[in-house]
C-alpha positions in Angstrom: 12.0 -31.8 35.0 13.5 -31.3 31.3 10.7 -29.2 30.4 11.9 -25.7 30.6 14.5 -23.4 28.5 17.0 -21.0 29.2 17.1 -17.8 27.9 20.8 -15.8 28.2 21.3 -12.0 28.2 17.5 -11.6 29.0 16.0 -7.9 28.8 14.1 -9.2 31.8 16.6 -10.5 33.6 18.3 -7.5 33.3 15.2 -5.4 34.5 15.4 -7.9 37.5 18.8 -7.3 38.3 18.6 -3.5 38.8 15.4 -3.8 41.0 17.3 -6.4 43.1 20.5 -4.9 42.9 22.4 -7.9 42.0 25.1 -8.7 39.6 23.7 -11.9 38.2 20.3 -12.8 37.8 18.1 -15.7 37.0 14.0 -15.2 36.8 11.7 -17.3 35.9 8.6 -16.8 33.6 6.5 -19.7 32.8 9.1 -22.5 31.8 12.1 -20.2 30.7 14.8 -19.1 33.0 15.8 -15.9 31.8 19.5 -15.0 33.0 21.5 -11.7 33.1 25.2 -11.2 33.2 25.6 -15.1 33.5 26.1 -17.8 30.8 23.8 -21.2 30.3 26.7 -23.4 31.7 27.8 -21.0 34.6 24.1 -21.5 35.4 24.1 -25.2 35.1 27.2 -25.6 36.9 25.7 -24.1 40.2 23.4 -27.0 41.4 21.9 -25.0 44.2 20.8 -22.0 41.7 19.5 -24.5 39.4 17.4 -26.3 42.2 16.3 -22.7 43.1 14.9 -21.8 39.6 13.3 -25.5 38.7 11.2 -24.9 42.2 9.9 -21.4 40.6 9.0 -23.4 37.4 7.2 -26.0 39.5 5.4 -23.1 41.4 4.2 -21.8 37.9 2.7 -25.3 36.7 1.0 -25.7 40.3 -0.6 -22.5 40.2 -0.9 -21.5 36.6 0.8 -18.8 34.8 -1.2 -15.7 35.8 -2.3 -16.8 39.2 1.2 -17.6 40.3 2.6 -14.1 39.0 -0.4 -12.4 41.1 0.0 -14.5 44.2 4.0 -14.1 43.7 3.6 -10.2 43.3 1.0 -10.0 46.1 3.6 -12.2 48.7 6.1 -9.6 47.6 4.1 -6.6 48.3 2.7 -7.8 51.6 5.9 -9.6 53.0 8.9 -8.4 50.8 11.0 -10.4 48.3 13.1 -12.3 50.9 10.2 -13.3 53.2 7.7 -14.0 50.0 6.6 -17.5 50.4 7.8 -18.6 47.0 11.2 -17.2 47.7 11.4 -19.3 51.1 10.1 -22.5 49.4 12.8 -22.0 46.3 15.8 -21.8 48.9 14.6 -24.8 50.7 14.6 -26.4 47.4 18.3 -25.5 46.8 19.0 -28.0 49.6 16.9 -30.9 48.7 
């Protein structure tokens, strides 16, 4: 899967880092991986992290942009971030 982009110093990822209380964050919106407090190279060197975020890109493709965001938010509200089925799937992808 080479059909994605990486944006360093993303304000979107910065907001996510505050919400998640995490120093380094990657967040996917569509086909773009937004990074906060990490470089593109450091991100790409972390195979598990890359696999996790590529899984989210695949989820966007499978569900469609708006539908995936709505489903993801619903899962997070209903089950919490960690138990969101899309996060469970992405964590599982880390070891594949």
